[in-house]
Structure formats: structure tokens, C-alpha cells
N, C-alpha and C positions, 0 to 999 in steps of 0.2 A: 483796535487798540491792543497792543502787546503787553502782557504782564507775566511776571515770573511766578511760578507756583511750585511749591515743594510738596511731594507726596511720598509716603512710605508704603512700600508693598513687599510682601514676602514671596520669594521665588525659590524653587528647588532646582538645583543644578547637579546633574550627575557627573561624577568623575569618570575618567577613561576606564578605570578598574571596574566601576559599577556597570558601565555600558558593556564591557567585555563579559562580565558575569551574566548579565541579562541575555546577551546573545547566546552564550553557551547553554544557559538554562533551557532555552526553547529547542535545542537540537535533540534529535533522537540518537539512538546508539550508533547507527551507521554514519550519520552526519557528523557525530562527535569524533568518530574514528578518523574521518577525512580531515576534520578541522585540526586534530592533533598532529596528523602527518604533515599538514601544511606548516604548522608552527615549528615542528622539528626541523623542517627543511629551511625555514627562514631564520631561525635562531640557533647559532652554533653552541650557545651556552646551555641550551635545553637538551636533556638526554632522557631516553626512556629506559626503564628497568631500574634495578637496584644500583646504588653507587658502589664504589670499590670497597668501602668499609663494610656496608651491609652485605655485599656479595661474599666477602671473605668470611663473615660470620655465618652466612648461609652454607657455604662450602664446608666450614668446620663442623657444623651440625650434621650435614649429610655424611661427612667422613666418619664421625663418631658413631652415627647410626649404622653405617655399613660395617664398622669393626665389631660392633655388638652383635650384629646379625651373623657375621662370619664365625664368632666365638660360639654361638648357639648351634651352628650346624654340626651334625655328627658325621663321622666317616662312614661311608657306605661300602659294602662288600663289592669288590671288583666284578663278581659274577652277576650282581644285580643289574638290571637295566633301568634306565630312566624313562618313566611314562611319557614325559614330554618329547624325548627323543623318538619314541615309537610313534607318537601322534604326528610329529613333524616329518617323519620318514614316509614319503608318499610313493616310493619306488614300488611298483608292483612286480609280480613274478615274471613279467615279460620285458622288464627293463624300461617301462614307460613311466616317466616322471610327471604325475598329474599335479595340477596347481594346488597348493595347500590353502588352508582357510585363514592362516595368519595374515594380518594386514599391517604392513609397516606404517609407522606414524606419518612418514612422508607421503605414502599413498593415501592415507586417510584424509589428509589435508588437501590433496590434489583436487582442484575444482573440476566439476563435471563439464564436458564440452557443451558450449552454448548452442542452442538450436537456432536455425536461421529465422530471421524475421520474415514476415509475409512479403515485405517489399523485396527482400532478397530472393524469395521463392518466385515472385513474379518476374524479376529480372532473369532468373534461370529459364523460366518458361519462354520469355521473350526471345532468348537466343535460338529457339527452335523454330521461329516463325519466318526466318529468312527475310528480315526486313532490310530495306535499303538504309543508307547512312542517314538521310533526313528523317525517314520513318523512325529510326532508332532514337534519334534526338527527341522526337515528339513523344515516343513511348516512354522514354526516361523522364520527361517533364511531367507527363500524366501520372506516372507511378509515384513520382516525388510529391505530387499535389494531392494524393489520396490521404484522407484523414484516418484517424485510428479506428473508426467504425467501418471503414472500407468504402467510403463515399468520395466521389469527386465533386466537391461543392464549389469549384472555381469555374468562372465563366471561360468560354472558349477564347474570347479576346484577351483575357489575362494570360492564358497559356501561350498564345501567339506572341504577345509582347515580351514574355519571359524568355522565350527562345530567341527572339530577335536581340534582346538586350545581352543575354548571357552568352549566346553562341554566334551572334551576328548572322543568323540564317532566317530568311523571311519565308513563312509558310502560310498557306491559306486555310480558311475555316474548313473547307471540304477535306483537306489533308488531315487536319486534326480529327475531324469526325470519323474519317475512315480508319485511322489508327486506333481511335477510342473503341470502335467496334471490335477490333482485334484484341485489345486489352481486356475488354469485357467478355471475351470468349475464353479467357484463362480461368484457372481455379484459384479460389473457390468461386462457385457460381454466384452472380450478383455483384461481383467486385466492380468498382469504378462507376457505379450507378450515380446519376445526378440527384435522385430523390428516392423515397421509399417505393413509390409506384413502379419506377423503372427497375429497381432492385428486385422486387417480387416477380415482375414479368420476366426478367432475364433468367431467373431460376425456373419459372414454369416453362419457358421455351426449351430449356434443356431436357425436360422430362420426356419420357416415352409418351406417345399419344394415347396409349390405352390406360394411363393412369386415371383412376376414377376421380372425377371432379376437376380434372385439368382444364378441359375446354371451357367449362362454365366459369371457372376461376379467371381464366384469361379474358373472356368476354366481360366479366364483372369489373375487372381492374382497368380494362381498356375503355369501356363505355360508361360504367356507372361507379367510378371511383369514389366520388363524394358520398353516394348512398352507401357504398361499402364501408367507408370510414365511420359513418354515422350509425351503421348497423340498422338501417331501415329495411328490415326483412320483407315487409309486405310490398314495398315499392320494388325491391329487387326481384321478387318472385313474379310480379306482374310484368315488369319491363323485360326481364330475361325469359319470361314464359317457362318457368321451372317450378318443380314441386318442392315441398319442405325438405324432403330427403335429398334431392339433388343439390339444393342450395347449402344444406348442412355439409354434404360431402366436399363442396368447394371450399367452404369456410374451414372445415377441419383439415383439408390439405394445406391451406395457407398457414393455419395456426401451428400445425404439428410438424410440417416438413420443410417449411421455408425459413430462412434465417434473415431477420431484418437488419442484422449487423454482421455482415460477412467478414469484416476486419477484426472485430472483437478485441481491439486494442493491440493486435499483434504487430502493428507497424512500429510500435515503440521498441527501440533497441535496448531499453533498460527494463529489467525485471525487478519489481519491488518485492523483496522478501521481508516478511515481518520478523524482526529480531526483538523478542521480549526484553524490556528494560528491567523488569522485576520478575521474581518468582515468589509466589505465596503458597506455603504448605501448612496444613493443620496437623501437628504432630504431638501426640500425648497431651492433648488438651491445650496446646499453646500454638500460636501462629509463628511461623518462621518466615521472615521477609528477607529475601536476598536481592541485592542490587547486582545487575549484570556486571561482571568484572571489567568489561570494556568501558564502563561508565566511571571506573576508578583506576586508571592506569598508574603504574609506578613512574612518576616523573621526578627528576631532580636536576639541579644545576651542576654542570660539569665541574668536577674538582680541579681539573687542570686549568681551566680558564678562570676559576675563582682565585687560585693561587697567583696566576698571572696579574689579575686585577689588583690583588693585595700588594704584590710586589711593585707595581707601577704607582700605586698610591704612596708607598713608603719612600720611593726615590725622590730626591730633590732635583729641581731643574739646574741648580748651580753646579751639580757634580759633573755634568756633561756639557758639551757645547750647545749653544742656543738652538741650532737646527735640530739636533737629536731630541732636545727637550720638547720642542714643538711637535715632533712626530710621536713621541711618547704620550703627549697630552691628547693627541687625536685618538691614539689607540685606547687610552684610558677612558675617554668619553664614549667611544664606541662600545667598549666592553661594559661600561657602567649602564648604558642605555639597554644593551641586550640582557644584562643581569637583572635590571628592574623589570624588563618585559617578561622574562622567564619566571621571576618570582611572582608577578601579578597573575600570570597564566596558571601557575600551580595553585595559587590561592583560590583563583576563580573556579578551577576544577574541583578543589576540595569543598568549596562553598556550594557549588552545584550539587555534589554528591550528598551533602548534608541536607540541603533543602528538599531534594527529591525523596530522600529517606523519610523525612518528616511528613511529606504529603502522602506518601504511600501508606505509612503507618496510620495516618488519620483516616484515610479511605477504608482500610481494613477494620478499624475500630467502628466506624459508622455503618459499614456494610458487613458486619460480622456474620450475620445469618447467611448471606450469599456465599461467602468464602467457606462456610461450614457445610451448607446444604445444597448450594447451586441455584440455578435459575428458578424463578418463582418466589424467591425470598429477597428480592431487591427492594430497598426502601427509598422513599423520596429523599433526594440530597442535592444541594446546590453548591456552587463554588464557595459561597459565603460561609456555609457550615464548616468546610475544611479550613478556610482562611481564619475564622474565629478560633478554631481549636488549636492551630499551630501559631496563632498571633502573627500572621503575615498578611500582606496585601492580597486582595482578590486577583490582581493582574499577575502576581507571582504564581499563584496556584494555577491560573489558567495557562501560563507558559509551561509549567511542569506537565499538566494534563495533555496538552496538545501534541498529538503525534506519538505518545508514549503507550506502550503495551505491557501487560502483565500476564504471566503464565500461571494459571490456576489449575486445580484438579479437574475443573469442568471445561477447560480449553483456554485459548488465548483471547484476551479481551482488551480493547482500547480503553484507556482510563476514562475517556468521555462517556463510555457506556454506563458507568456507575452514577452518573449525574442525571437526574430527572426531576421534573416538577411533581408535586404531590396533588392528588385529587381526593376529594372526600366522597366516601360511599354514602349510601342512604342510611347506613347505621352510624355514620359519624366517624368511621375509621379512615385514616389517610393511607392511600396506596400510591405506588409509583405509576406515572403515566405509561411506562412500558408495559405494565400489566394490563392496562386498559387497551393499549394498542394490540396486544396479543389476543385479547378477547374480541376486539373489533375484527381482526383478521379471521378468527374462527367463525364469527357470525357471517361474514361475507362468503367464506368458503362453503358454508352450509345452506346458504340462501337458495331460493327457487330461481334458477337461472332464466327461466322464461319471464319472470317478473321481479327483477332485482329490486332491493330496497333503497329508498331514497335516504338522504342523510338524516332527515327527521325520523324516519322509521328505524334507522340504525341507532339513533340516540335513544329512542324509546326501548329498543331491544336491549341496549346496554343498561338502561335504568332497571329493566326487569331482572338483569343479572346483578343488580346491586350497585351499579356505577352511575352516579349522578353527573350528567355531562350535557353541555349545550350542543345544539346542532352545528354551530360554527366551529366548535372545538372538534366535533366528529369530522367535519370537512377538512380541517387542518391535519388531523391524524391520518385520515384516509389518503391525503396527498403525500404525507411523509412515508407511508407504507407503499406508495406506488399503485394504489387501488384506483382505477378510473371511476367516473360517475356511473350512476345506475344505467343509463342508456347504453354506454359502451360495455357494460358487463352482460348485456342481454345475449342469450344464446338460443339456437334452435334446438329444441329437445323433441325427439320423435317418440310416439307411443310404442308399446311393445311390438305390435304388428309391423309397423314401419321399420323399427330397429331390426327385427328379424329379417325382413325383406332386404335391408341394407347389408346385413351380414351374409345373407345367401349370395348376393351379387358380388 
């Protein structure tokens, strides 16, 4: 049976301007730069820099200052020389003009030449292998399939299918495997391995045969890889028939001289540079918070187009023929649309700047000791604390914090760094979990490597240091710090006589 039912509900709907503001708020400095460039290209009414009137006032101030400076200058004796001229004159007694130390503004802003990516380096090396046309296609496909860590994690069948689809060339599995061996012979050693085991072995094969521990390391990785990953030292010594010292040499060789990630992210053509969004300094007992100037660009609506729009609004359609009136109306609608868009964009930029300044000011107030004295003085703080202080929504604070950085006297920090949960010490004092993590790292670094501590033992050790913490929390923090479980932290430690014998060899 159908029946009509009336319900009342409250919904919040964001306007296009609010959506634009939210999107701008979550951008960092570099992304905001690009967003502004895109908007300037799309909207002819939006211009960067001071408008004509402001620029005229700026020029008048500069001219006045220059006149005052000229009046204050005194005439100098013609016989006296200018120190600057002497410093800039780099001609030596033999007529050789050495380069001066002055750097033009244009040269200072000139970007440094970009280094080649690892993919490009591999392509350069491939050119020296004298490969045939089909082999070159295969090599290009393999190099293009290597991930940022330097591994080839794609199946051979997928590479064959891609070559057939993209190039229309059919190749066999044997041909791909043969070319892969040649790619794996390139630098850096271990490149294009299918897994960690192959990556480590490729590097060991390249080493001289007389390198201590090499042969045992190869046998261990080839025959007892699982026991190696689990660090079952007793099993390895028995199965490989080696001593503690010999096994330790093999492990040390792998740990200290082999690279588990030969690519190290070098395949990415983009280099991410951190550009601080804020600068915080403590000067004469007060904090000086500066927002990066690129977060507050000078944007204005073109005076020329604004006058054109006002003129079109003032004209009446009856003054001209109907066709021209229709054209003028289309132009007016276009200009009005772009005018509104430019105005909204400028307002959103200004609102973004205001919100970011409020959030940064609140963070400095809540973490005052850190900005005064540095690390070790971080207090527990969550997004809600900042949101309540500036009377804004937590989601707004989260957008400001995400991907933003601040330059302090102690270095550059991501804003997320200042947010951490609080833990209570045995004395009832609340401390930041970052302080607990630092203490956990110190305990692990100092532990007996022949008998690493379990998570419960680590929790007990932390409690002895005054931190009341559960075992499961220790486990979570250990994972955050990238510390493996106790079994995988175990190492072979030789006694003094064995260590001396190892050094002698």
C-alpha cells in the first residue's frame, strides 16, 4: 500500500565558492603556485601583481626615496677611488680577466641543470650493448617496467603482451629472459631483479671472489634463503657447515655492502623539494610568524576589462541594431562570468591565507616550549585542540596541516609533526608519544643483540624509565619506527678472541 509521508531534514550544501576555498586550503605552496598559474591562463580578467594605481603609488614612493638618497650623497674628490670599483676590477697584471664574485639576479634565479634519472642512465648504458632492433624494444620495455625501488615486478608474459600490443612485434619468453640478463648486468648492481633474493645475489655475483664472506653469502641465499630471512643462525651454521665467525662475515657483507633498493626512487623524474609554508622565529621574547609570500600573491581584477564590463552594462540595446546588441550581451555575460570567477578566486586566496595564519598561530601557542627550546619539549596535542582554539572545524585544521611545512630555528618540520597523542607517566605527568618513541628507539639500540627484547620486555623497560605503556602499544610504536620483531633483530656477536681473529684475517 502506497502512502504519502512528509519529513523535514536539515542538509548542508556547499556553494561553489566554498568548494573552491576548501580545495585551495589543502594545497601546499608549490601546488598553489601551479593552481594560480592555471587560473591566470584561464581567466583574462585575473592579473598578478599590483594594479596600475597601486603600481603608480609604489613608483612614486621609490622615486621620492631615490631623490632623498641622492641629496644625502656628498661629492667625492676625483683623485679618490671607489672601493667597489677596485673589488669589481679583476684584471690581473698579466691581462687575465678572472671571474668576479658578483652574481647577477638573473644568474641567481637560473635553475640548476637537472640530473639524469636512473631510467635515462640505463638507456645510455643500453646503447653500448650493440643490441638488435628487437632486443632494443625488449630492453626499453623492461626498463620502462622497473619500479622506483629498482625492481622488475612484472611477469614476463605481461612484458611480451605489451610489446605485441604497442609495437606489433611478437617475442618469445626466451628472448625476454636473455635481454633481461643484459639489463641486469648494468649499473647499479642488482637492478631489474624480480625479488630481494635475486637482487642480493646479482650484487654478490659482481664482487671479487676473494671478498670475505662472499661465497658463504651466495650459498646461504641460494640454498637457505628462508632460514636467512628468519635469522635461524643455528640451522644455518649446521646446514652450511660454517662457524660463528664465518656466518657473521656473510651477514655483515649482506647488511653493510649490499643495497636492497638499487633504484632508491631515482626512476621518478620529479624531485620533491620542501618549500616551507611558514617561518617561525623567536625574537626579543616574542614569536614572529611569517607566511611564505607565495601563499599570498598580489592578485587583482584587470582594470581594462572592468571598465569594458561597466561600459557594456551602461549601454542600452535600443541604441544599436538588434544584431550588435545580441553580440554585446554575449560579451557582457562572458565578462561578468569571468569577473565573478576572478573575484571568488581572490577571496578564496585571502580566506586561505587568513585560515592558515590562524592555525599556525595556534600551533605556536600550544607548542611554545618547542619553538623556544627545540626537540624534547613537544607537548601532546591533537587537531581538536587547535580547532577549539580558533573556533573552526577539525576538518579545516586537518586540511591546513596536511602537506604543509614550517621553518624553525631547529630545522624544517611538517605541521603533522606537532600533533601527537598524550601518554601518562607513572608520576601522572602527560607526555607526547613522540618522546616515548624516542625512548623506545634508544632501548632497542642499546639492547643485547644476541638476545633481543620482546615487546613485553620493552614495555617493562619503558615503565622502568617512567613511561606507563601496554605491550600492544609498544608493538604499534615499534612498527611505526620500522623496528622489526625481536627474532629479526638478533645478530651474531663474537667474543674478543674471535673478533681479533676476524680482524687479523
